[in-house]
C-alpha positions as a Python dict, from the first residue, in 0.01 Angstrom:
ca = {
    (1, 'Q'): (0, 0, 0),
    (2, 'V'): (160, -91, 273),
    (3, 'Q'): (469, 131, 432),
    (4, 'L'): (736, -68, 659),
    (5, 'A'): (981, 124, 881),
    (6, 'E'): (1245, -131, 1023),
    (7, 'S'): (1387, 42, 1329),
    (8, 'G'): (1658, -127, 1657),
    (9, 'G'): (2019, -239, 1479),
    (10, 'G'): (2305, -153, 1565),
    (11, 'L'): (2623, -220, 1664),
    (12, 'V'): (2665, -509, 1968),
    (13, 'Q'): (2934, -755, 2068),
    (14, 'A'): (2891, -1138, 2042),
    (15, 'G'): (2640, -1241, 2313),
    (16, 'A'): (2440, -971, 2320),
    (17, 'S'): (2085, -849, 2246),
    (18, 'L'): (1876, -658, 2028),
    (19, 'R'): (1526, -589, 1946),
    (20, 'L'): (1447, -509, 1585),
    (21, 'S'): (1102, -307, 1527),
    (22, 'C'): (895, -289, 1237),
    (23, 'E'): (632, -53, 1218),
    (24, 'A'): (335, -92, 949),
    (25, 'S'): (156, 175, 748),
    (26, 'G'): (-89, 253, 493),
    (27, 'R'): (-353, -31, 428),
    (28, 'T'): (-253, -261, 625),
    (29, 'S'): (-413, -591, 786),
    (30, 'S'): (-395, -806, 1079),
    (31, 'S'): (-454, -1104, 798),
    (32, 'Y'): (-141, -1007, 620),
    (33, 'A'): (174, -1239, 685),
    (34, 'M'): (489, -1070, 814),
    (35, 'G'): (872, -1143, 866),
    (36, 'W'): (1198, -1124, 860),
    (37, 'F'): (1470, -1152, 603),
    (38, 'R'): (1839, -1092, 615),
    (39, 'Q'): (2062, -1019, 350),
    (40, 'A'): (2459, -1044, 495),
    (41, 'P'): (2737, -895, 187),
    (42, 'G'): (2784, -1129, -126),
    (43, 'K'): (2484, -1349, 14),
    (44, 'E'): (2141, -1408, -95),
    (45, 'R'): (1857, -1278, 122),
    (46, 'E'): (1751, -1499, 348),
    (47, 'F'): (1456, -1600, 564),
    (48, 'V'): (1479, -1521, 909),
    (49, 'V'): (1124, -1541, 1049),
    (50, 'A'): (760, -1496, 983),
    (51, 'I'): (430, -1473, 1185),
    (52, 'R'): (77, -1491, 1065),
    (53, 'G'): (-208, -1477, 1326),
    (54, 'D'): (-86, -1701, 1584),
    (55, 'I'): (138, -1942, 1393),
    (56, 'T'): (512, -1854, 1404),
    (57, 'Y'): (760, -1995, 1144),
    (58, 'Y'): (1153, -1996, 1201),
    (59, 'G'): (1436, -2077, 974),
    (60, 'D'): (1712, -2265, 1087),
    (61, 'S'): (1922, -1952, 1217),
    (62, 'A'): (1667, -1840, 1422),
    (63, 'K'): (1551, -2153, 1560),
    (64, 'G'): (1640, -2124, 1960),
    (65, 'R'): (1747, -1799, 1986),
    (66, 'F'): (1552, -1509, 1823),
    (67, 'T'): (1143, -1440, 1878),
    (68, 'I'): (906, -1280, 1655),
    (69, 'A'): (593, -1105, 1805),
    (70, 'R'): (338, -901, 1700),
    (71, 'D'): (135, -585, 1821),
    (72, 'N'): (-170, -555, 1597),
    (73, 'A'): (-290, -247, 1800),
    (74, 'K'): (31, -86, 1690),
    (75, 'N'): (92, -197, 1364),
    (76, 'T'): (408, -347, 1518),
    (77, 'V'): (635, -664, 1451),
    (78, 'Y'): (947, -710, 1658),
    (79, 'L'): (1215, -925, 1639),
    (80, 'Q'): (1383, -978, 1990),
    (81, 'M'): (1766, -1160, 1903),
    (82, 'N'): (1935, -1299, 2154),
    (83, 'S'): (2290, -1472, 2196),
    (84, 'L'): (2413, -1265, 1874),
    (85, 'K'): (2654, -1435, 1680),
    (86, 'P'): (2925, -1232, 1420),
    (87, 'E'): (2763, -1477, 1170),
    (88, 'D'): (2432, -1288, 1253),
    (89, 'T'): (2545, -945, 1072),
    (90, 'A'): (2375, -854, 820),
    (91, 'V'): (2078, -624, 704),
    (92, 'Y'): (1758, -726, 857),
    (93, 'Y'): (1463, -660, 638),
    (94, 'C'): (1065, -660, 741),
    (95, 'A'): (839, -783, 488),
    (96, 'A'): (489, -796, 443),
    (97, 'R'): (268, -1061, 257),
    (98, 'N'): (-115, -1051, 138),
    (99, 'G'): (-198, -1423, 240),
    (100, 'V'): (-24, -1721, 400),
    (101, 'V'): (339, -1734, 524),
    (102, 'Q'): (588, -1760, 221),
    (103, 'T'): (953, -1803, 303),
    (104, 'A'): (1070, -1678, -34),
    (105, 'A'): (1217, -1315, -15),
    (106, 'S'): (1062, -1346, -407),
    (107, 'M'): (718, -1373, -258),
    (108, 'Q'): (687, -1111, -15),
    (109, 'D'): (447, -789, -159),
    (110, 'Y'): (632, -514, 71),
    (111, 'W'): (969, -466, 210),
    (112, 'G'): (1127, -234, 436),
    (113, 'Q'): (1497, -27, 366),
    (114, 'G'): (1653, -265, 619),
    (115, 'T'): (1843, -185, 936),
    (116, 'Q'): (2218, -275, 970),
    (117, 'V'): (2272, -527, 1233),
    (118, 'T'): (2657, -573, 1336),
    (119, 'V'): (2795, -810, 1583),
    (120, 'S'): (3145, -775, 1679),
    (121, 'S'): (3357, -1111, 1804),
}
């Protein structure tokens, strides 16, 4: 089993930055694909970004503004979000998968509890 714990969410104004963290514990491995999804009220969970090894995958909503990074020594994945917009408001979830990156939420093996990000206009 793998446990994921997100932190770093909050309320910010449009244009601000936030950094989310996801600490993994349990039977983790650096070979796992780690990623971030988000879910806004009334919408489906959406792929944001993922990383496996040195390869990163960005969803359309993240390109140019968000950056994912991974610290294997700390079993932690970070999501740096810049130039935030009100449409970025959502609960952000960390996900882990034993294998290659998959962008479908249904293909993830483990989930964190989520952290709320609210961007005011």
